[in-house]
C-alpha positions in Angstrom: 9.2 -0.5 8.1 8.4 3.2 8.2 5.4 4.7 9.7 4.3 8.2 8.6 1.8 10.6 9.9 1.4 14.4 9.1 2.2 16.9 11.8 3.4 20.5 12.3 6.8 19.5 12.9 9.1 16.8 12.0 9.9 14.0 14.6 11.9 10.9 14.2 11.8 8.0 16.3 13.2 4.3 16.4 11.3 1.4 18.0 13.2 -1.9 18.4 11.3 -4.9 20.1 12.7 -7.6 22.5 12.5 -9.9 19.5 15.8 -8.4 18.2 17.6 -9.7 21.3 18.9 -8.5 24.3 19.4 -4.8 25.3 23.0 -4.5 24.0 21.8 -5.7 20.4 18.7 -3.4 20.6 21.0 -0.3 21.6 23.3 -1.4 18.7 20.4 -1.2 16.3 19.0 2.1 17.6 22.6 3.6 17.4 23.1 2.3 13.5 19.7 3.7 12.6 20.3 7.1 14.1 23.8 7.4 12.5 22.1 6.8 9.2 19.2 9.5 9.5 20.9 12.2 11.4 22.8 13.2 8.4 19.6 12.9 6.3 17.5 15.2 8.7 18.2 18.6 6.9 17.1 17.2 3.6 13.6 15.5 4.8 10.5 17.6 4.3 9.1 19.2 7.4 5.7 18.2 8.9 6.0 14.3 9.5 6.2 11.9 12.3 8.4 9.2 11.3 9.0 5.9 13.1 11.6 3.4 12.0 10.7 -0.4 13.1 13.8 -2.7 11.7 13.0 -6.1 10.9 14.5 -9.1 12.8 17.8 -10.3 10.9 20.7 -12.4 11.8 23.1 -9.3 11.2 22.8 -5.6 11.3 25.0 -3.3 9.4 25.3 0.5 8.8 25.4 -0.2 5.0 22.1 -2.1 5.0 20.3 0.4 7.2 21.5 3.3 5.1 20.3 1.7 1.8 16.9 0.9 3.4 16.2 4.3 4.9 17.2 6.1 1.6 15.1 3.9 -0.4 11.9 4.2 2.0 12.6 7.9 2.1 12.8 8.4 -1.6 9.7 6.0 -2.0 7.5 8.2 0.2 8.7 11.3 -1.5 10.1 12.7 1.8 13.3 14.2 0.4 13.1 18.0 -0.1 15.6 17.5 -2.7 15.3 14.2 -4.6 18.9 14.2 -5.6 20.1 12.8 -2.2 21.9 9.5 -1.8 
């Protein structure tokens, strides 16, 4: 899930609740999400607050997060160049 809000600069955050598991699991989820969106930051339009809220799942992987984040950013037209994968 992604929450968006217009702003003057672009800020990206990750929120993982305790429902996902203990601190080790939550930190792994945050590391995976950051690893996915850091390379995308230069291609994201400026002027948004973006907050990623992952859904609870049995297993978390880079591949799934990458596909989900790319889909959500394309859906919201947040890529400055829509040819980004």
